[in-house]
SEKERO-971023 format. One line per field, with one value per atom (N, C-alpha, C, O): residue number from 1; chain; atom name; x, y, z. Coordinates in Angstrom, 2 decimals. Layout:
BEGIN
seq = [NUM / ...] .
mol = [A / ...] .
atom = [CA / ...] .
u = [X / ...] .
v = [Y / ...] .
w = [Z / ...] .
***
This chain:
BEGIN
seq = [1 / 1 / 1 / 1 / 2 / 2 / 2 / 2 / 3 / 3 / 3 / 3 / 4 / 4 / 4 / 4 / 5 / 5 / 5 / 5 / 6 / 6 / 6 / 6 / 7 / 7 / 7 / 7 / 8 / 8 / 8 / 8 / 9 / 9 / 9 / 9 / 10 / 10 / 10 / 10 / 11 / 11 / 11 / 11 / 12 / 12 / 12 / 12 / 13 / 13 / 13 / 13 / 14 / 14 / 14 / 14 / 15 / 15 / 15 / 15 / 16 / 16 / 16 / 16 / 17 / 17 / 17 / 17 / 18 / 18 / 18 / 18 / 19 / 19 / 19 / 19 / 20 / 20 / 20 / 20 / 21 / 21 / 21 / 21 / 22 / 22 / 22 / 22 / 23 / 23 / 23 / 23 / 24 / 24 / 24 / 24 / 25 / 25 / 25 / 25 / 26 / 26 / 26 / 26 / 27 / 27 / 27 / 27 / 28 / 28 / 28 / 28 / 29 / 29 / 29 / 29 / 30 / 30 / 30 / 30 / 31 / 31 / 31 / 31 / 32 / 32 / 32 / 32 / 33 / 33 / 33 / 33 / 34 / 34 / 34 / 34 / 35 / 35 / 35 / 35 / 36 / 36 / 36 / 36 / 37 / 37 / 37 / 37 / 38 / 38 / 38 / 38 / 39 / 39 / 39 / 39 / 40 / 40 / 40 / 40 / 41 / 41 / 41 / 41 / 42 / 42 / 42 / 42 / 43 / 43 / 43 / 43 / 44 / 44 / 44 / 44 / 45 / 45 / 45 / 45 / 46 / 46 / 46 / 46 / 47 / 47 / 47 / 47 / 48 / 48 / 48 / 48 / 49 / 49 / 49 / 49 / 50 / 50 / 50 / 50 / 51 / 51 / 51 / 51 / 52 / 52 / 52 / 52 / 53 / 53 / 53 / 53 / 54 / 54 / 54 / 54 / 55 / 55 / 55 / 55 / 56 / 56 / 56 / 56 / 57 / 57 / 57 / 57 / 58 / 58 / 58 / 58 / 59 / 59 / 59 / 59 / 60 / 60 / 60 / 60 / 61 / 61 / 61 / 61 / 62 / 62 / 62 / 62 / 63 / 63 / 63 / 63 / 64 / 64 / 64 / 64 / 65 / 65 / 65 / 65 / 66 / 66 / 66 / 66 / 67 / 67 / 67 / 67 / 68 / 68 / 68 / 68 / 69 / 69 / 69 / 69 / 70 / 70 / 70 / 70 / 71 / 71 / 71 / 71 / 72 / 72 / 72 / 72 / 73 / 73 / 73 / 73 / 74 / 74 / 74 / 74 / 75 / 75 / 75 / 75 / 76 / 76 / 76 / 76 / 77 / 77 / 77 / 77 / 78 / 78 / 78 / 78 / 79 / 79 / 79 / 79 / 80 / 80 / 80 / 80 / 81 / 81 / 81 / 81 / 82 / 82 / 82 / 82 / 83 / 83 / 83 / 83 / 84 / 84 / 84 / 84 / 85 / 85 / 85 / 85 / 86 / 86 / 86 / 86 / 87 / 87 / 87 / 87] .
mol = [A / A / A / A / A / A / A / A / A / A / A / A / A / A / A / A / A / A / A / A / A / A / A / A / A / A / A / A / A / A / A / A / A / A / A / A / A / A / A / A / A / A / A / A / A / A / A / A / A / A / A / A / A / A / A / A / A / A / A / A / A / A / A / A / A / A / A / A / A / A / A / A / A / A / A / A / A / A / A / A / A / A / A / A / A / A / A / A / A / A / A / A / A / A / A / A / A / A / A / A / A / A / A / A / A / A / A / A / A / A / A / A / A / A / A / A / A / A / A / A / A / A / A / A / A / A / A / A / A / A / A / A / A / A / A / A / A / A / A / A / A / A / A / A / A / A / A / A / A / A / A / A / A / A / A / A / A / A / A / A / A / A / A / A / A / A / A / A / A / A / A / A / A / A / A / A / A / A / A / A / A / A / A / A / A / A / A / A / A / A / A / A / A / A / A / A / A / A / A / A / A / A / A / A / A / A / A / A / A / A / A / A / A / A / A / A / A / A / A / A / A / A / A / A / A / A / A / A / A / A / A / A / A / A / A / A / A / A / A / A / A / A / A / A / A / A / A / A / A / A / A / A / A / A / A / A / A / A / A / A / A / A / A / A / A / A / A / A / A / A / A / A / A / A / A / A / A / A / A / A / A / A / A / A / A / A / A / A / A / A / A / A / A / A / A / A / A / A / A / A / A / A / A / A / A / A / A / A / A / A / A / A / A / A / A / A / A / A / A / A / A / A / A / A / A / A / A / A / A / A / A / A / A / A / A / A / A / A / A / A / A / A / A / A / A / A / A / A] .
atom = [N / CA / C / O / N / CA / C / O / N / CA / C / O / N / CA / C / O / N / CA / C / O / N / CA / C / O / N / CA / C / O / N / CA / C / O / N / CA / C / O / N / CA / C / O / N / CA / C / O / N / CA / C / O / N / CA / C / O / N / CA / C / O / N / CA / C / O / N / CA / C / O / N / CA / C / O / N / CA / C / O / N / CA / C / O / N / CA / C / O / N / CA / C / O / N / CA / C / O / N / CA / C / O / N / CA / C / O / N / CA / C / O / N / CA / C / O / N / CA / C / O / N / CA / C / O / N / CA / C / O / N / CA / C / O / N / CA / C / O / N / CA / C / O / N / CA / C / O / N / CA / C / O / N / CA / C / O / N / CA / C / O / N / CA / C / O / N / CA / C / O / N / CA / C / O / N / CA / C / O / N / CA / C / O / N / CA / C / O / N / CA / C / O / N / CA / C / O / N / CA / C / O / N / CA / C / O / N / CA / C / O / N / CA / C / O / N / CA / C / O / N / CA / C / O / N / CA / C / O / N / CA / C / O / N / CA / C / O / N / CA / C / O / N / CA / C / O / N / CA / C / O / N / CA / C / O / N / CA / C / O / N / CA / C / O / N / CA / C / O / N / CA / C / O / N / CA / C / O / N / CA / C / O / N / CA / C / O / N / CA / C / O / N / CA / C / O / N / CA / C / O / N / CA / C / O / N / CA / C / O / N / CA / C / O / N / CA / C / O / N / CA / C / O / N / CA / C / O / N / CA / C / O / N / CA / C / O / N / CA / C / O / N / CA / C / O / N / CA / C / O / N / CA / C / O / N / CA / C / O / N / CA / C / O / N / CA / C / O / N / CA / C / O / N / CA / C / O / N / CA / C / O / N / CA / C / O / N / CA / C / O] .
u = [0.86 / 0.00 / 0.90 / 1.82 / 0.63 / 1.44 / 1.09 / 0.02 / 1.97 / 1.64 / 0.33 / -0.45 / 0.08 / -1.15 / -2.37 / -3.37 / -2.28 / -3.38 / -3.63 / -4.78 / -2.55 / -2.70 / -3.36 / -4.23 / -2.95 / -3.54 / -5.04 / -5.84 / -5.42 / -6.83 / -7.60 / -8.75 / -6.98 / -7.63 / -7.87 / -8.92 / -6.89 / -7.06 / -8.19 / -8.99 / -8.27 / -9.35 / -10.70 / -11.65 / -10.79 / -12.03 / -12.40 / -13.58 / -11.41 / -11.66 / -12.32 / -13.33 / -11.75 / -12.30 / -13.60 / -14.53 / -13.68 / -14.90 / -16.03 / -17.18 / -15.73 / -16.76 / -17.47 / -18.69 / -16.73 / -17.35 / -18.31 / -19.38 / -17.94 / -18.79 / -20.02 / -21.12 / -19.83 / -20.93 / -22.01 / -23.18 / -21.63 / -22.60 / -23.62 / -24.77 / -23.19 / -24.03 / -25.00 / -26.13 / -24.56 / -25.34 / -26.31 / -26.03 / -27.47 / -28.37 / -27.95 / -27.08 / -28.55 / -28.11 / -28.12 / -27.16 / -29.15 / -29.21 / -28.13 / -27.55 / -27.88 / -26.83 / -25.46 / -24.57 / -25.29 / -24.02 / -23.74 / -22.62 / -24.75 / -24.58 / -24.20 / -23.35 / -24.81 / -24.56 / -23.20 / -22.58 / -22.73 / -21.51 / -20.33 / -19.33 / -20.44 / -19.41 / -18.01 / -17.07 / -17.87 / -16.54 / -15.99 / -14.80 / -16.82 / -16.37 / -15.96 / -14.94 / -16.75 / -16.44 / -15.13 / -14.34 / -14.89 / -13.64 / -12.45 / -11.43 / -12.58 / -11.49 / -11.23 / -10.07 / -12.28 / -12.11 / -11.41 / -10.51 / -11.84 / -11.22 / -9.75 / -8.92 / -9.41 / -8.01 / -7.20 / -6.09 / -7.73 / -7.01 / -6.82 / -5.76 / -7.83 / -7.70 / -6.62 / -5.81 / -6.62 / -5.62 / -4.22 / -3.27 / -4.09 / -2.78 / -2.29 / -1.10 / -3.18 / -2.80 / -2.30 / -1.28 / -3.02 / -2.63 / -1.25 / -0.41 / -1.03 / 0.26 / 1.38 / 2.48 / 1.12 / 2.12 / 2.53 / 3.71 / 1.57 / 1.88 / 2.77 / 3.71 / 2.49 / 3.31 / 4.73 / 5.70 / 4.83 / 6.16 / 6.94 / 8.12 / 6.29 / 6.94 / 7.45 / 8.56 / 6.63 / 7.04 / 8.24 / 9.18 / 8.20 / 9.33 / 10.61 / 11.69 / 10.48 / 11.65 / 12.21 / 13.43 / 11.34 / 11.78 / 12.53 / 13.59 / 11.98 / 12.64 / 13.99 / 15.00 / 14.00 / 15.24 / 16.30 / 17.47 / 15.92 / 16.86 / 17.45 / 18.58 / 16.69 / 17.12 / 17.97 / 18.63 / 17.96 / 18.71 / 20.05 / 20.25 / 20.91 / 22.22 / 22.04 / 21.47 / 22.52 / 22.32 / 23.01 / 22.73 / 23.89 / 24.58 / 23.80 / 24.12 / 22.77 / 22.03 / 21.18 / 20.75 / 20.95 / 20.06 / 18.64 / 18.21 / 17.92 / 16.56 / 16.40 / 15.27 / 17.51 / 17.44 / 16.87 / 16.09 / 17.26 / 16.75 / 15.24 / 14.58 / 14.68 / 13.23 / 12.60 / 11.60 / 13.15 / 12.61 / 12.74 / 11.81 / 13.88 / 14.09 / 13.11 / 12.55 / 12.88 / 11.96 / 10.53 / 9.75 / 10.17 / 8.84 / 8.69 / 7.63 / 9.72 / 9.69 / 9.50 / 8.72 / 10.20 / 10.06 / 8.64 / 8.01 / 8.14 / 6.79 / 5.74 / 4.91 / 5.77 / 4.75 / 4.91 / 3.93 / 6.12 / 6.33 / 5.69 / 5.12 / 5.79 / 5.15 / 3.63 / 2.94 / 3.10 / 1.66 / 1.21 / 0.18 / 1.98 / 1.65 / 1.64 / 0.75 / 2.62 / 2.67 / 1.43 / 0.88 / 1.00 / -0.19 / -1.43 / -2.33 / -1.50 / -2.64 / -2.67 / -3.74 / -1.50 / -1.43 / -1.98 / -2.51 / -1.85 / -2.30 / -3.82 / -4.39 / -4.47 / -5.92 / -6.72 / -7.95] .
v = [-1.18 / 0.00 / 1.23 / 1.34 / 2.15 / 3.36 / 4.28 / 4.13 / 5.23 / 6.17 / 6.92 / 7.16 / 7.30 / 8.01 / 7.11 / 7.55 / 5.84 / 4.90 / 4.69 / 4.61 / 4.59 / 4.39 / 5.60 / 5.46 / 6.81 / 8.04 / 8.07 / 8.40 / 7.73 / 7.72 / 6.66 / 6.89 / 5.50 / 4.43 / 4.85 / 4.55 / 5.53 / 6.00 / 7.01 / 6.96 / 7.92 / 8.91 / 8.21 / 8.54 / 7.25 / 6.50 / 5.74 / 5.66 / 5.19 / 4.44 / 5.33 / 4.95 / 6.50 / 7.39 / 8.03 / 8.18 / 8.41 / 9.03 / 8.02 / 8.36 / 6.79 / 5.75 / 5.54 / 5.36 / 5.56 / 5.38 / 6.53 / 6.31 / 7.73 / 8.88 / 8.86 / 9.21 / 8.44 / 8.42 / 7.40 / 7.61 / 6.33 / 5.33 / 5.92 / 5.51 / 6.88 / 7.48 / 8.51 / 8.64 / 9.23 / 10.31 / 9.82 / 8.84 / 10.50 / 10.13 / 10.82 / 11.69 / 10.44 / 10.90 / 12.42 / 12.98 / 13.09 / 14.55 / 15.24 / 16.24 / 14.71 / 15.27 / 15.04 / 15.89 / 13.89 / 13.58 / 14.60 / 15.10 / 14.90 / 15.88 / 17.25 / 17.93 / 17.64 / 18.96 / 19.06 / 20.12 / 17.96 / 18.00 / 17.25 / 17.01 / 16.88 / 16.05 / 16.66 / 15.97 / 17.92 / 18.54 / 18.61 / 18.37 / 18.94 / 19.01 / 17.61 / 17.46 / 16.61 / 15.24 / 14.77 / 14.09 / 15.14 / 14.76 / 15.39 / 14.74 / 16.67 / 17.34 / 16.68 / 16.52 / 16.30 / 15.61 / 14.27 / 13.90 / 13.53 / 12.24 / 12.40 / 11.59 / 13.43 / 13.68 / 13.98 / 13.46 / 14.81 / 15.13 / 13.89 / 13.71 / 13.04 / 11.79 / 10.89 / 10.32 / 10.77 / 9.94 / 10.50 / 9.74 / 11.83 / 12.45 / 12.18 / 11.95 / 12.21 / 11.90 / 10.46 / 10.19 / 9.54 / 8.13 / 7.95 / 7.24 / 8.58 / 8.47 / 9.10 / 8.55 / 10.24 / 10.86 / 9.93 / 9.86 / 9.21 / 8.25 / 7.13 / 6.72 / 6.63 / 5.56 / 6.07 / 5.40 / 7.26 / 7.84 / 8.03 / 7.72 / 8.54 / 8.75 / 7.44 / 7.37 / 6.39 / 5.09 / 4.54 / 4.03 / 4.66 / 4.17 / 4.95 / 4.38 / 6.26 / 7.07 / 6.68 / 6.64 / 6.40 / 5.98 / 4.66 / 4.50 / 3.71 / 2.41 / 2.59 / 2.01 / 3.40 / 3.62 / 4.25 / 3.89 / 5.17 / 5.82 / 4.85 / 5.03 / 3.80 / 2.89 / 1.72 / 1.06 / 1.47 / 0.30 / 0.72 / 1.87 / -0.22 / -0.01 / 0.05 / -0.87 / 1.10 / 1.28 / 0.21 / 0.08 / -0.55 / -1.62 / -2.93 / -3.84 / -3.04 / -4.29 / -4.59 / -3.69 / -5.86 / -6.30 / -5.84 / -5.95 / -5.35 / -4.91 / -3.41 / -2.91 / -2.68 / -1.22 / -0.72 / 0.23 / -1.36 / -0.94 / -1.05 / -0.21 / -2.07 / -2.23 / -1.05 / -0.50 / -0.67 / 0.46 / 1.75 / 2.56 / 1.95 / 3.16 / 3.24 / 4.30 / 2.11 / 2.12 / 2.37 / 3.04 / 1.83 / 2.10 / 3.55 / 4.15 / 4.12 / 5.53 / 6.41 / 7.36 / 6.09 / 6.83 / 6.66 / 7.64 / 5.43 / 5.15 / 5.98 / 6.64 / 5.94 / 6.66 / 8.17 / 8.91 / 8.63 / 10.06 / 10.46 / 11.54 / 9.57 / 9.83 / 9.80 / 10.59 / 8.88 / 8.84 / 10.17 / 10.72 / 10.68 / 11.96 / 13.08 / 13.93 / 13.08 / 14.11 / 14.00 / 15.02 / 12.78 / 12.61 / 13.11 / 13.66 / 12.92 / 13.44 / 14.95 / 15.56 / 15.57 / 17.03 / 17.55 / 18.65 / 16.73 / 17.13 / 17.01 / 17.64 / 16.18 / 15.96 / 17.17 / 17.14] .
w = [0.00 / 0.00 / 0.00 / 0.81 / -0.90 / -0.97 / 0.20 / 0.80 / 0.53 / 1.60 / 1.33 / 2.25 / 0.06 / -0.27 / -0.04 / 0.52 / -0.45 / -0.24 / 1.26 / 1.70 / 2.04 / 3.48 / 4.11 / 4.96 / 3.70 / 4.23 / 3.92 / 4.80 / 2.70 / 2.33 / 3.11 / 3.50 / 3.33 / 4.09 / 5.54 / 6.11 / 6.12 / 7.50 / 7.61 / 8.55 / 6.65 / 6.66 / 6.53 / 7.24 / 5.61 / 5.43 / 6.70 / 7.05 / 7.38 / 8.62 / 9.66 / 10.25 / 9.89 / 10.90 / 10.44 / 11.23 / 9.18 / 8.66 / 8.65 / 8.95 / 8.31 / 8.24 / 9.56 / 9.58 / 10.65 / 11.96 / 12.27 / 12.84 / 11.89 / 12.15 / 11.25 / 11.68 / 9.99 / 9.04 / 9.41 / 9.09 / 10.06 / 10.49 / 11.46 / 11.48 / 12.25 / 13.28 / 12.70 / 13.16 / 11.71 / 11.14 / 10.08 / 9.39 / 9.93 / 8.84 / 7.55 / 7.58 / 6.43 / 5.12 / 4.99 / 4.46 / 5.45 / 5.30 / 6.13 / 5.70 / 7.30 / 8.15 / 7.54 / 7.63 / 6.92 / 6.26 / 5.17 / 5.05 / 4.37 / 3.30 / 3.86 / 3.29 / 4.96 / 5.54 / 6.21 / 6.20 / 6.79 / 7.60 / 6.98 / 7.66 / 5.70 / 5.08 / 5.18 / 5.57 / 4.84 / 4.87 / 6.29 / 6.50 / 7.25 / 8.65 / 9.12 / 9.79 / 8.78 / 9.18 / 8.57 / 9.23 / 7.31 / 6.66 / 7.37 / 7.58 / 7.74 / 8.45 / 9.80 / 10.19 / 10.50 / 11.79 / 11.57 / 12.32 / 10.54 / 10.24 / 9.90 / 10.32 / 9.14 / 8.79 / 10.04 / 10.20 / 10.91 / 12.15 / 13.02 / 13.61 / 13.11 / 13.88 / 13.29 / 14.01 / 11.97 / 11.30 / 11.52 / 11.71 / 11.48 / 11.70 / 13.13 / 13.33 / 14.09 / 15.47 / 15.54 / 16.17 / 14.90 / 14.88 / 14.26 / 14.81 / 13.10 / 12.41 / 13.24 / 13.30 / 13.86 / 14.72 / 15.86 / 16.21 / 16.42 / 17.49 / 16.97 / 17.65 / 15.78 / 15.19 / 14.94 / 15.26 / 14.36 / 14.08 / 15.38 / 15.43 / 16.40 / 17.70 / 18.28 / 18.80 / 18.20 / 18.71 / 17.95 / 18.55 / 16.62 / 15.82 / 16.12 / 16.16 / 16.31 / 16.63 / 17.99 / 18.17 / 18.95 / 20.28 / 20.21 / 20.81 / 19.47 / 19.30 / 18.62 / 19.04 / 17.57 / 16.83 / 17.72 / 17.63 / 18.57 / 19.47 / 20.48 / 20.94 / 20.84 / 21.90 / 21.40 / 22.20 / 20.14 / 19.66 / 19.07 / 18.70 / 18.99 / 18.38 / 16.88 / 16.29 / 16.24 / 14.81 / 13.97 / 12.78 / 14.58 / 13.86 / 13.86 / 13.10 / 14.71 / 14.84 / 13.62 / 12.90 / 13.41 / 12.34 / 12.67 / 13.82 / 11.70 / 11.92 / 11.90 / 11.82 / 11.97 / 11.98 / 10.65 / 10.63 / 9.55 / 8.25 / 8.19 / 7.58 / 8.83 / 8.88 / 9.60 / 9.13 / 10.72 / 11.47 / 10.69 / 10.65 / 10.06 / 9.27 / 8.12 / 7.84 / 7.44 / 6.30 / 6.77 / 6.09 / 7.94 / 8.49 / 8.90 / 8.70 / 9.46 / 9.84 / 8.61 / 8.63 / 7.54 / 6.28 / 5.74 / 5.32 / 5.74 / 5.24 / 5.98 / 5.35 / 7.31 / 8.09 / 7.97 / 8.08 / 7.76 / 7.51 / 6.18 / 6.06 / 5.19 / 3.90 / 4.02 / 3.38 / 4.83 / 5.07 / 5.68 / 5.29 / 6.63 / 7.26 / 6.22 / 6.23 / 5.32 / 4.26 / 3.35 / 2.94 / 3.05 / 2.22 / 2.94 / 2.30 / 4.24 / 5.02 / 4.96 / 4.89 / 4.98 / 4.90 / 3.57 / 3.50 / 2.51 / 1.19 / 1.02 / 0.14 / 1.86 / 1.72 / 2.14 / 2.08] .
***
């Protein structure tokens, strides 16, 4: 999944939960506000993932096996965050 696809999936995940609660007319009236809320929720989620990966990376020896995996995940989630900013 590309960072852009992941960003869109996260927004849909959060927006979907809110849309289930609202009726159709309310959804039409509040769609843009709901999307902004979903984007902000997804950004909080991604920020938490990035923070956790940075913490792990800081604690391990950079020579150990597995560091590349953490670095690539950190880059991936940073790109997801950038895609959320574009939405």
